[in-house]
N, CA and C of each residue as an Amber inpcrd file, in Angstrom:
protein
   597
 -47.7410000   0.5050000  -0.8880000 -47.7240000   0.5080000   0.8540000
 -47.2470000  -1.1870000   0.7030000 -46.6130000  -1.4510000   1.6810000
 -46.1260000  -2.9670000   2.4470000 -47.7530000  -3.6160000   2.6560000
 -47.2990000  -4.4880000   2.5560000 -48.1690000  -5.4600000   3.2640000
 -47.5760000  -6.4430000   3.9930000 -48.7480000  -7.2290000   4.9020000
 -48.4920000  -7.9210000   6.1370000 -49.2100000  -9.0570000   5.6280000
 -49.0870000  -9.9390000   5.5840000 -49.7320000 -11.1290000   4.9940000
 -49.6170000 -12.2460000   5.9940000 -51.4810000 -12.7070000   6.9370000
 -51.1610000 -13.3170000   8.1450000 -52.1140000 -14.5100000   8.0160000
 -51.7450000 -16.1470000   8.0460000 -52.5520000 -17.0970000   8.5230000
 -52.3370000 -17.7710000   9.6030000 -54.1340000 -17.6100000  10.0810000
 -54.8020000 -18.5290000  11.3010000 -55.3540000 -19.7360000  10.6760000
 -55.0180000 -20.4540000  11.3680000 -54.7720000 -22.1130000  10.8910000
 -56.0420000 -21.9850000  11.7890000 -57.2780000 -22.8810000  11.0310000
 -58.3770000 -22.9550000  11.8630000 -58.9630000 -24.6320000  12.1440000
 -58.8550000 -24.9640000  13.2940000 -59.1380000 -26.2460000  13.9190000
 -60.3510000 -26.6800000  13.4050000 -60.1070000 -28.0790000  12.7730000
 -61.0430000 -28.6350000  12.4780000 -61.7450000 -29.7600000  13.6010000
 -62.9610000 -29.6210000  13.4540000 -63.5210000 -30.5070000  14.4770000
 -64.7490000 -31.8900000  13.3690000 -64.9320000 -32.8070000  13.7520000
 -65.5750000 -33.7750000  13.4250000 -66.7760000 -33.3700000  13.3160000
 -67.4180000 -33.2390000  11.8990000 -68.8410000 -32.5860000  11.8930000
 -69.9030000 -33.6340000  12.2430000 -70.6500000 -33.3190000  12.9700000
 -71.5300000 -33.8550000  13.8310000 -73.2120000 -33.5020000  12.9440000
 -72.9560000 -35.0600000  12.8950000 -74.6760000 -35.2830000  12.1000000
 -75.7340000 -34.1300000  12.3830000 -76.0820000 -33.9440000  11.4490000
 -77.5420000 -32.7710000  11.2730000 -76.7050000 -31.5080000  11.1300000
 -77.7950000 -30.4370000  11.1130000 -77.4780000 -29.3420000  11.5680000
 -76.8130000 -28.6410000  12.6140000 -75.4650000 -27.9230000  11.9400000
 -74.6780000 -27.5520000  13.5740000 -75.0960000 -26.9000000  14.1930000
 -74.9070000 -26.3960000  15.4760000 -75.8230000 -25.6080000  16.2140000
 -74.8060000 -25.1300000  16.6380000 -74.9970000 -23.5560000  16.5030000
 -74.1240000 -22.3660000  17.5540000 -74.2980000 -22.3600000  18.9760000
 -73.4190000 -21.8730000  19.7320000 -73.6920000 -21.3540000  21.1470000
 -73.4420000 -19.8470000  21.3140000 -74.1230000 -19.4250000  21.7750000
 -73.6490000 -17.7070000  21.5400000 -72.5970000 -17.5900000  22.7890000
 -71.4850000 -16.9460000  22.3540000 -70.3540000 -16.4600000  23.1610000
 -70.6320000 -15.9010000  24.1620000 -69.9030000 -15.5700000  25.2510000
 -70.2510000 -14.7160000  26.6080000 -69.8800000 -13.3140000  25.9250000
 -69.6260000 -11.9500000  26.1340000 -69.5750000 -10.8910000  25.4880000
 -68.0580000 -10.5830000  26.4260000 -67.7610000 -11.3830000  27.5190000
 -66.6120000 -10.9100000  28.2940000 -65.5580000 -11.9570000  28.1160000
 -65.4630000 -12.3820000  27.0600000 -64.2490000 -13.5780000  26.3570000
 -63.5790000 -12.8680000  25.4120000 -62.4180000 -13.1690000  25.1230000
 -62.0080000 -12.4170000  23.8540000 -62.2630000 -12.7460000  22.4080000
 -62.4580000 -12.3800000  21.8380000 -63.1210000 -12.7470000  19.9250000
 -62.1700000 -12.3160000  19.5770000 -62.3310000 -13.1700000  18.0410000
 -61.4180000 -13.0810000  17.0690000 -61.9570000 -12.1850000  15.6380000
 -61.7210000 -11.0130000  15.7540000 -62.5850000  -9.9740000  15.0810000
 -61.3180000  -9.4290000  14.0980000 -61.8520000  -9.2600000  12.7980000
 -61.0740000  -8.6090000  11.6920000 -60.8590000  -7.2590000  12.3100000
 -61.5000000  -6.6430000  12.5430000 -61.4400000  -5.0600000  13.4760000
 -60.1950000  -5.2280000  14.1080000 -60.6030000  -5.6820000  14.7350000
 -59.1450000  -5.7070000  16.1740000 -57.5700000  -5.8780000  15.5470000
 -57.4540000  -7.3030000  14.3430000 -56.2830000  -7.5110000  13.6370000
 -55.9340000  -6.8770000  12.5300000 -57.1320000  -6.0420000  11.9520000
 -56.6090000  -5.6200000  10.5950000 -56.9310000  -3.4820000  10.7300000
 -57.1390000  -3.2410000  11.8330000 -56.9890000  -1.9280000  11.9480000
 -55.9420000  -1.3060000  11.4740000 -55.8580000   0.3110000  11.2730000
 -54.7590000   0.4800000  10.8510000 -53.6710000   0.7650000  12.1750000
 -53.6870000   1.5870000  12.7940000 -52.7270000   1.5870000  13.9000000
 -52.3880000  -0.1440000  14.1210000 -52.8930000  -1.5220000  14.4240000
 -52.5080000  -2.3210000  14.4500000 -51.2160000  -2.8220000  13.8250000
 -52.3830000  -2.8130000  12.1500000 -50.7210000  -3.1660000  11.2740000
 -50.0710000  -1.9550000  11.2230000 -49.7640000  -1.0810000  11.5200000
 -48.6160000  -0.2760000  11.6320000 -47.5710000  -0.9260000  12.7450000
 -48.3890000  -1.0870000  13.8400000 -47.5970000  -1.7280000  14.8440000
 -46.9170000  -3.2230000  14.3720000 -47.3180000  -3.9490000  13.5820000
 -47.1250000  -4.7380000  13.2440000 -46.0410000  -4.7900000  12.4520000
 -46.0560000  -4.0140000  12.1070000 -44.5730000  -3.4460000  10.3750000
 -43.6800000  -3.1450000  11.4960000 -44.1040000  -1.9480000  12.4220000
 -42.7510000  -1.3640000  13.2870000 -41.7830000  -2.8320000  14.1550000
 -42.6270000  -3.7930000  15.0460000 -41.8080000  -5.1610000  15.3370000
 -41.3310000  -5.7840000  14.6170000 -42.3760000  -6.3540000  13.3000000
 -41.4930000  -6.8930000  12.1830000 -40.2580000  -6.3390000  11.7620000
 -40.1210000  -5.0130000  12.0810000 -38.9520000  -4.4560000  11.5440000
 -37.9340000  -4.1470000  12.6000000 -37.9940000  -4.4630000  13.8010000
 -37.2970000  -4.4440000  15.0580000 -36.7060000  -5.8710000  14.9810000
 -37.5670000  -6.8670000  15.1230000 -36.7650000  -7.8440000  15.2510000
 -35.7090000  -8.1690000  13.9940000 -36.0550000  -8.3460000  12.4880000
 -35.0010000  -8.3060000  11.4040000 -33.8880000  -6.8850000  11.2890000
 -34.1930000  -5.9650000  12.2650000 -32.8910000  -5.4070000  11.9960000
 -31.3350000  -5.9100000  12.1380000 -31.4820000  -6.9750000  12.7740000
 -30.4980000  -7.7010000  12.6130000 -29.5690000  -8.0580000  11.7760000
 -30.8240000  -8.7000000  10.1510000 -30.5670000  -9.2410000   9.3900000
 -30.6660000  -7.4640000   7.9890000 -30.3330000  -6.4320000   8.7120000
 -30.4630000  -4.8500000   7.5350000 -31.5240000  -4.8460000   7.3340000
 -32.3180000  -5.1120000   7.9230000 -33.8950000  -4.7370000   7.1640000
 -33.6690000  -3.4260000   7.4680000 -34.6560000  -2.3430000   6.5690000
 -35.0000000  -1.2920000   7.1890000 -36.3610000  -0.7420000   6.9450000
 -36.8710000  -0.1270000   7.9110000 -38.1210000   0.4650000   7.3850000
 -38.4240000   1.1700000   6.3410000 -39.6630000   0.8570000   6.0130000
 -39.8390000   1.6920000   4.9610000 -40.4190000   3.3550000   5.2820000
 -41.0370000   4.5270000   3.9650000 -41.4130000   5.7090000   4.5700000
 -43.0000000   5.8240000   5.4210000 -42.5530000   6.0260000   6.7020000
 -44.1550000   6.0230000   7.1930000 -44.5920000   7.1440000   6.5050000
 -45.8790000   7.3040000   5.9030000 -46.7920000   7.9420000   6.1410000
 -46.3320000   8.1800000   4.8090000 -45.8160000   7.2870000   3.6530000
 -45.8100000   7.9180000   2.8030000 -47.2650000   8.3610000   1.4130000
 -47.3280000   9.2010000   0.7940000 -48.0100000   9.5100000   0.1710000
 -48.1460000   8.7310000  -1.7890000 -46.9380000   7.4410000  -1.6300000
 -47.2500000   7.0150000  -2.7000000 -48.3000000   6.5690000  -3.2000000
 -48.8980000   6.4600000  -4.4380000 -50.0470000   6.3240000  -5.2400000
 -50.0370000   4.4870000  -6.0970000 -50.5050000   4.1440000  -6.1970000
 -50.5600000   3.4650000  -7.5620000 -50.6690000   3.8420000  -9.1680000
 -49.7260000   3.6840000 -10.2110000 -49.9540000   3.9900000 -11.1820000
 -50.8670000   2.8860000 -12.3190000 -51.7020000   3.0730000 -13.1500000
 -52.4130000   2.2810000 -13.6080000 -51.5370000   1.9670000 -14.3400000
 -51.9600000   0.3600000 -15.0430000 -51.2200000  -0.1850000 -15.8110000
 -50.8220000   0.3270000 -17.3820000 -51.2330000   0.6240000 -17.6720000
 -51.3190000   1.6420000 -18.8880000 -50.1400000   2.8210000 -18.6570000
 -50.0910000   3.5570000 -17.6040000 -48.9380000   4.5250000 -17.1170000
 -48.2650000   3.4470000 -17.2710000 -48.0740000   1.8810000 -16.3160000
 -45.9820000   1.6260000 -15.9510000 -46.0350000   0.9830000 -17.4720000
 -47.1560000   0.3190000 -18.1020000 -46.3270000   0.1900000 -19.7510000
 -46.1230000   1.2840000 -20.5840000 -46.5030000   2.9600000 -20.5840000
 -46.0980000   3.5810000 -21.1190000 -44.9080000   3.9350000 -20.7440000
 -44.4940000   4.1730000 -19.2630000 -43.1860000   4.5170000 -18.9380000
 -42.2650000   3.6200000 -19.1220000 -42.4090000   2.1470000 -18.7770000
 -41.4700000   1.2590000 -19.5860000 -41.1180000   0.9890000 -20.7220000
 -41.9250000   1.5110000 -21.1430000 -41.8950000   1.6390000 -22.7190000
 -40.6520000   2.5330000 -23.6730000 -41.2330000   4.2980000 -23.0300000
 -39.7610000   5.0980000 -22.7950000 -38.6790000   4.7330000 -21.8880000
 -38.5530000   4.1580000 -20.7380000 -37.8880000   3.7300000 -20.7260000
 -36.5220000   2.8460000 -21.1930000 -37.1830000   1.9030000 -21.9210000
 -37.1060000   0.7360000 -22.9320000 -36.2640000   1.5270000 -24.1420000
 -36.8890000   2.4130000 -24.9010000 -36.7460000   3.2630000 -25.6680000
 -35.0380000   4.2070000 -25.3200000 -35.0830000   4.4550000 -24.2530000
 -34.2950000   5.3120000 -23.6140000 -32.8390000   4.7290000 -23.8940000
 -33.2770000   3.2280000 -23.0190000 -32.0490000   2.6000000 -22.8120000
 -31.7580000   1.6060000 -24.0900000 -32.5250000   1.5750000 -25.1800000
 -31.8040000   1.1580000 -26.3780000 -31.2780000   2.0440000 -27.1120000
 -31.1600000   3.4410000 -26.7010000 -30.7960000   4.5790000 -27.4410000
 -29.4130000   4.7430000 -26.4400000 -29.2870000   4.1820000 -24.9420000
 -27.8030000   3.8570000 -24.6300000 -27.0360000   3.3330000 -24.8370000
 -27.9420000   2.1110000 -25.2290000 -26.8520000   1.0070000 -25.5460000
 -26.1530000   0.9970000 -27.0880000 -26.9870000   1.6570000 -27.6590000
 -26.4120000   2.2960000 -29.2220000 -25.0590000   3.5960000 -28.8600000
 -25.0240000   4.1150000 -28.4230000 -24.0800000   4.6800000 -27.4980000
 -22.8320000   3.9330000 -27.2710000 -23.0580000   3.1730000 -25.9800000
 -22.4410000   2.6780000 -25.2760000 -21.4930000   1.7060000 -26.4030000
 -22.3210000   0.9140000 -27.9830000 -21.7480000   0.1290000 -28.5960000
 -20.4950000   0.8450000 -29.7910000 -21.1870000   1.7330000 -30.1510000
 -20.4520000   3.0750000 -30.6200000 -18.7330000   3.5350000 -29.5750000
 -19.4470000   3.5450000 -28.7110000 -17.7320000   3.9190000 -27.7890000
 -17.0620000   2.5670000 -27.6620000 -17.9810000   1.2490000 -27.5680000
 -17.2230000   0.4550000 -27.7610000 -16.3990000   0.1240000 -28.9630000
 -16.4130000   0.3880000 -29.9590000 -16.3550000   0.2710000 -31.2850000
 -15.2380000   0.9150000 -31.7790000 -15.0770000   2.2120000 -31.0120000
 -13.9910000   3.2460000 -30.8980000 -13.1430000   3.0730000 -29.8480000
 -13.7170000   2.4060000 -28.7710000 -12.1260000   2.3270000 -27.9250000
 -11.4430000   0.6710000 -28.4320000 -12.2060000  -0.1850000 -28.9290000
 -11.4180000  -1.6740000 -29.7220000 -10.8400000  -0.7300000 -30.9440000
 -11.2400000   0.3830000 -31.7830000  -9.6000000   1.1440000 -32.6860000
  -9.1370000   1.4460000 -32.2880000  -9.0890000   2.1580000 -30.5020000
  -8.0810000   2.9900000 -30.1700000  -6.9850000   2.0330000 -29.2810000
  -7.4510000   0.6770000 -29.1640000  -6.5650000   0.0470000 -28.4660000
  -6.1440000  -0.8570000 -29.8050000  -6.5290000  -1.5650000 -30.6570000
  -5.8860000  -1.2660000 -31.7090000  -4.4320000  -0.7610000 -32.4060000
  -5.0590000   0.6110000 -32.5090000  -3.9690000   1.7880000 -32.8820000
  -3.0450000   1.7140000 -31.7590000  -3.2760000   1.3450000 -30.2770000
  -2.1540000   1.2340000 -29.3090000  -1.2900000  -0.3570000 -29.3240000
  -2.0750000  -0.9790000 -29.6230000  -1.1080000  -2.0270000 -30.3780000
  -0.0850000  -1.9870000 -31.3400000  -1.0000000  -1.4340000 -32.0370000
   0.3760000  -1.1940000 -33.3020000   1.3920000  -0.2060000 -32.7130000
   0.8610000   0.6840000 -32.3070000   2.2960000   1.5370000 -32.1670000
   3.0350000   1.2890000 -30.9970000   2.2100000   0.0320000 -30.1710000
   3.5550000  -0.5520000 -29.5290000   4.4260000  -1.5510000 -29.9820000
   3.9620000  -2.0120000 -31.0120000   4.7590000  -2.8170000 -31.7060000
   5.8570000  -2.4060000 -32.8220000   5.3480000  -0.7140000 -33.2940000
   6.2210000  -0.1180000 -33.9780000   7.4390000   0.1360000 -33.1150000
   6.7020000   0.6380000 -31.7420000   8.2060000   1.0280000 -30.8290000
   8.6910000  -0.3190000 -30.6730000   8.2550000  -1.2960000 -30.2410000
   8.7880000  -2.6380000 -30.4380000   9.9530000  -3.3020000 -31.1380000
   9.3760000  -2.9530000 -32.4330000  10.8520000  -3.0000000 -33.8750000
  11.3690000  -2.2400000 -34.1570000  10.9870000  -0.6510000 -33.6250000
  11.9920000   0.6930000 -33.5530000  13.0220000   0.1200000 -32.4210000
  12.6030000  -0.3300000 -31.2470000  13.3100000  -0.6410000 -29.8190000
  14.6180000  -1.6910000 -30.5000000  13.8550000  -2.5140000 -30.9040000
  14.9440000  -3.8960000 -31.2850000  15.9600000  -3.3670000 -32.2240000
  15.4920000  -2.9790000 -33.0960000  16.2610000  -2.6320000 -33.8770000
  17.7020000  -1.5390000 -33.6600000  17.1840000  -0.4330000 -33.0220000
  17.9850000   0.2960000 -32.0930000  18.7790000  -0.2980000 -30.9810000
  18.2190000  -1.7250000 -30.4710000  19.4220000  -2.2090000 -29.7690000
  19.7150000  -2.8460000 -30.6460000  20.1850000  -3.7980000 -31.6770000
  20.9420000  -4.3280000 -32.2740000  22.1490000  -3.1310000 -33.1510000
  21.3310000  -1.7480000 -33.1520000  22.3280000  -1.2410000 -33.5310000
  23.7660000  -1.0210000 -32.4890000  23.0940000  -0.2640000 -31.5140000
  23.9560000  -0.4180000 -30.3370000  24.3670000  -1.1500000 -30.0130000
  24.1640000  -2.0350000 -30.4930000  25.2820000  -3.9060000 -30.0680000
  25.8380000  -3.8840000 -30.8750000  25.9510000  -3.3570000 -32.2140000
  26.9650000  -3.5350000 -33.0020000  27.4330000  -2.3660000 -32.9430000
  27.7540000  -1.1520000 -32.9960000  28.7280000  -0.1290000 -32.5970000
  28.8960000  -1.0430000 -31.2070000  28.4220000  -1.0710000 -30.1860000
  29.5110000  -1.4060000 -28.5310000  30.2080000  -2.5930000 -29.3980000
  29.8150000  -3.6550000 -30.1580000  31.1260000  -4.4280000 -29.9620000
  31.6630000  -3.6020000 -31.2770000  32.0050000  -3.1470000 -32.2810000
  32.8810000  -2.4900000 -32.9150000  33.9430000  -1.5830000 -31.6180000
  33.4150000  -0.8270000 -30.8510000  33.9970000   0.1420000 -30.3670000
  34.8090000  -0.5380000 -29.0180000  34.2540000  -2.0700000 -28.4770000
  34.9810000  -2.7430000 -28.1040000  36.7190000  -3.5580000 -28.6670000
  35.6710000  -3.4650000 -29.9410000  37.3710000  -3.9690000 -30.6800000
  37.9930000  -2.9140000 -31.0340000  37.5110000  -1.9320000 -30.6040000
  38.6360000  -0.3470000 -31.2700000  39.4920000  -0.4860000 -29.9670000
  38.7230000  -0.4630000 -29.1340000  39.5830000  -0.6150000 -27.8980000
  40.4460000  -1.5790000 -27.5290000  40.0040000  -2.5390000 -27.6600000
  41.1240000  -3.6710000 -27.7060000  42.5770000  -3.6360000 -27.6410000
  41.9180000  -2.9100000 -29.2450000  43.6920000  -2.5500000 -30.3940000
  43.8750000  -1.4090000 -29.2740000  43.3990000  -0.3350000 -29.0920000
  43.9820000   0.9020000 -28.6270000  44.5870000   0.2430000 -27.3910000
  43.9750000  -0.8050000 -26.8100000  44.6630000  -1.3380000 -25.3520000
  45.8980000  -1.9330000 -25.7350000  46.1000000  -2.6550000 -26.5180000
  47.1720000  -3.0530000 -27.2750000  48.2360000  -2.6390000 -28.0910000
  47.6220000  -1.4480000 -28.3880000  48.9010000  -0.3560000 -29.3060000
  50.5540000  -0.2990000 -28.8600000  49.8900000   0.1030000 -27.0890000
  51.3640000   0.7360000 -26.5970000  51.7220000  -0.6550000 -26.3940000
  51.2750000  -1.5210000 -26.1400000  51.9930000  -3.2620000 -25.8480000
  53.2010000  -3.4470000 -26.9550000  52.4030000  -3.3080000 -27.9950000
  53.5310000  -3.6490000 -29.4960000  53.8840000  -2.8830000 -29.6570000
  54.0300000  -1.1450000 -29.6140000  55.3200000  -0.4510000 -29.5700000
  56.5120000  -0.9340000 -28.4050000  55.8210000  -1.2340000 -27.8410000
  57.2750000  -1.7380000 -26.6420000  57.6100000  -2.5850000 -26.7530000
  56.8910000  -3.5890000 -27.5780000  57.9880000  -4.8420000 -27.9800000
  58.5590000  -4.3680000 -28.7660000  58.0230000  -3.6260000 -29.9640000
  59.1180000  -3.4550000 -30.9420000  60.4130000  -2.7480000 -30.5450000
  59.9350000  -1.6010000 -29.6420000  61.1870000  -1.0940000 -29.1130000
  62.1750000  -1.9880000 -28.2360000  61.6450000  -2.8980000 -27.7940000
  62.4250000  -3.5070000 -26.9890000  63.4570000  -4.7850000 -27.8420000
  62.2750000  -4.8320000 -28.9350000  63.4340000  -5.5130000 -29.8970000
  64.4600000  -5.1630000 -30.7220000  64.1130000  -3.7320000 -30.4910000
  65.4270000  -2.8110000 -31.5540000  66.2500000  -2.7220000 -30.6590000
  65.9940000  -2.7640000 -29.3890000  67.2680000  -2.4350000 -28.3060000
  68.1740000  -3.9010000 -28.4270000  67.0120000  -4.6070000 -28.0490000
  68.2710000  -6.5630000 -28.3120000  69.4510000  -6.2510000 -29.6450000
  68.7800000  -5.6550000 -30.6570000  69.1190000  -6.0210000 -32.0030000
  70.4000000  -4.6310000 -31.8620000  70.1580000  -3.1840000 -31.4110000
  71.2610000  -2.4210000 -31.8440000  71.1030000  -1.9640000 -29.9620000
  71.8050000  -2.1200000 -29.2900000  72.1730000  -2.2640000 -28.2250000
  72.1770000  -0.6960000 -27.3350000  73.2120000   0.0090000 -28.5120000
  73.7950000   1.1500000 -28.4230000  72.7400000   2.1450000 -28.9420000
  71.2730000   1.7980000 -29.1490000  70.3510000   2.7230000 -29.3350000
  70.1150000   3.1330000 -28.6990000  69.7140000   2.7060000 -26.9740000
  69.6580000   2.7340000 -26.1230000  69.7580000   3.9880000 -26.0880000
  71.3170000   4.1150000 -25.3400000  72.0280000   5.3100000 -25.1630000
  71.7160000   6.4240000 -26.2380000  71.9530000   5.8600000 -27.5890000
  71.6710000   6.6260000 -28.6230000  70.1950000   8.1410000 -28.3720000
  69.7610000   7.2300000 -28.1260000  68.5500000   7.7840000 -28.0620000
  68.0010000   9.0990000 -26.5790000  68.7270000   8.1650000 -26.2150000
  68.5980000   8.8520000 -24.3470000  69.3880000  10.3010000 -24.4840000
  70.9080000  10.3240000 -25.3710000  71.1800000  11.6320000 -25.9330000
  70.8820000  12.1970000 -26.5810000  70.1470000  11.9960000 -28.1050000
  69.5280000  12.1780000 -28.6430000  68.2670000  13.4210000 -27.4970000
  67.3280000  12.8590000 -26.7950000  66.8570000  13.3880000 -26.2280000
  66.9420000  14.4180000 -25.2440000  68.1770000  14.4010000 -24.5440000
  68.6800000  15.0370000 -23.8110000  69.2770000  16.0820000 -24.8200000
  69.9020000  16.2750000 -26.1880000  69.9830000  17.4610000 -27.2200000
  68.6920000  18.0640000 -28.0460000  67.8380000  17.7350000 -27.7840000
  66.8030000  18.2900000 -28.3820000  65.9800000  18.8240000 -27.2170000
  65.9470000  18.2340000 -26.1200000  65.4640000  19.1630000 -24.6220000
  66.5570000  20.7280000 -24.6170000  68.0260000  20.6080000 -25.4740000
  68.7270000  21.5170000 -25.4730000  68.2230000  22.3440000 -26.0990000
  68.1000000  21.9220000 -27.0480000  67.9770000  23.0580000 -28.2170000
  68.4700000  22.5600000 -29.7220000  69.1410000  21.3980000 -29.4200000
  70.0360000  21.1440000 -30.9370000  68.4260000  20.7540000 -31.9070000
  68.6650000  21.2280000 -33.3840000  67.7270000  20.7060000 -34.0730000
  68.0230000  19.1670000 -34.3460000  67.1350000  18.4690000 -35.1110000
  67.3730000  17.4840000 -35.6830000  68.8090000  16.4680000 -35.9410000
  68.4850000  17.7950000 -37.1810000  70.0140000  17.5000000 -38.3010000
  70.7040000  17.6320000 -37.0270000  71.1990000  18.7610000 -36.6970000
  72.0670000  18.9050000 -35.4800000  72.6140000  17.4060000 -35.0540000
  71.1980000  16.9090000 -34.4400000  71.6890000  15.5300000 -33.6100000
  72.3490000  14.4870000 -34.1080000  71.7770000  14.2790000 -35.9700000
  71.9900000  13.2580000 -36.7950000  73.4410000  13.3760000 -37.1850000
  73.8330000  14.8140000 -37.0810000  75.5560000  14.9810000 -37.2670000
  76.2360000  14.3960000 -35.9820000  75.5270000  14.8920000 -35.1860000
  76.5380000  14.6760000 -33.8390000  76.6290000  13.0060000 -33.4300000
  75.5720000  12.3340000 -34.1960000  75.6200000  10.8140000 -33.5400000
  75.7850000  10.0060000 -34.9520000  76.6550000   9.2630000 -35.0930000
  77.2770000   8.9300000 -36.4040000  76.5770000   7.4100000 -36.5390000
  76.1860000   7.5210000 -37.7560000  75.5240000   5.7860000 -37.9620000
  76.4310000   4.8160000 -38.6890000  75.5970000   3.8840000 -37.8730000
  76.5500000   3.2100000 -38.4700000  76.5490000   1.7870000 -39.4340000
  77.1120000   2.0340000 -40.3760000  76.5590000   0.9520000 -41.5570000
  77.5120000  -0.4000000 -41.7310000  76.5760000  -1.8510000 -41.4270000
  77.2050000  -2.8240000 -41.5310000  76.8050000  -3.1140000 -43.0020000
  77.7940000  -3.6290000 -43.3670000  78.2190000  -4.1160000 -44.5620000
  77.6250000  -6.1850000 -44.7480000  76.2570000  -6.0680000 -45.4370000
  75.6970000  -7.0770000 -45.1980000  76.3260000  -8.1750000 -47.0690000
  76.8100000  -9.1970000 -46.4860000  76.6630000 -10.3400000 -47.5420000
  75.7130000 -11.1100000 -47.7330000  74.7560000 -11.1160000 -49.1960000
  73.3300000 -11.7060000 -49.0780000  73.2580000 -13.0630000 -49.3950000
  74.0840000 -13.2210000 -49.5660000  74.7120000 -14.6380000 -50.0560000
  74.5970000 -15.3100000 -49.0630000  75.4190000 -14.6380000 -47.8920000
  75.5550000 -15.5220000 -46.3770000  74.3350000 -15.6120000 -45.6880000
  73.4090000 -14.6680000 -46.2300000  71.7310000 -14.7790000 -45.7090000
  71.0470000 -15.9420000 -45.9880000  70.8740000 -16.1180000 -47.1280000
  69.9590000 -16.9210000 -47.8400000  70.6440000 -17.9550000 -47.8880000
  71.3250000 -18.6190000 -47.6630000  71.6910000 -19.8660000 -47.5220000
  70.9040000 -20.5980000 -46.8540000
């Protein structure tokens, strides 16, 4: 049950020497009486008015007419012991879960490291293959130019060769065989004197 504490300062007067004399109060004047201040309905009114003023700070009224009863100290400690034992069991379970989670995290990190190593190895493999492919493509791109350079050199050395190739291509399109084209185009042989060349 909520309680409300009230402090009333008492005015101190100098003690008059001798026995204190009391005078009788008139019944029509206001008197301070515990029954007037501490009555059940007054206490409820104090609680209600206090909550009304404290609502701006987020205070809420407790349950009115609550049937809650105090428990004995022994019962409190028994319940506290049971809760403590339950909490110990829960803590052990949570520690086991924590240990299992750490093992899972370690396993995931190991798998991540393994995957990273595989990825790096695959990346290196792809890079090497890409370099080889680039070299092959470069060679293939250069081959037609090389063949054209060789053909240009042949045409420079043998000017009639260009015309003979055109005639041979025309004969092939008509249907001549390679042997017939060879017989048709005479091969000019040039005798070489190796002594003159090697000087």
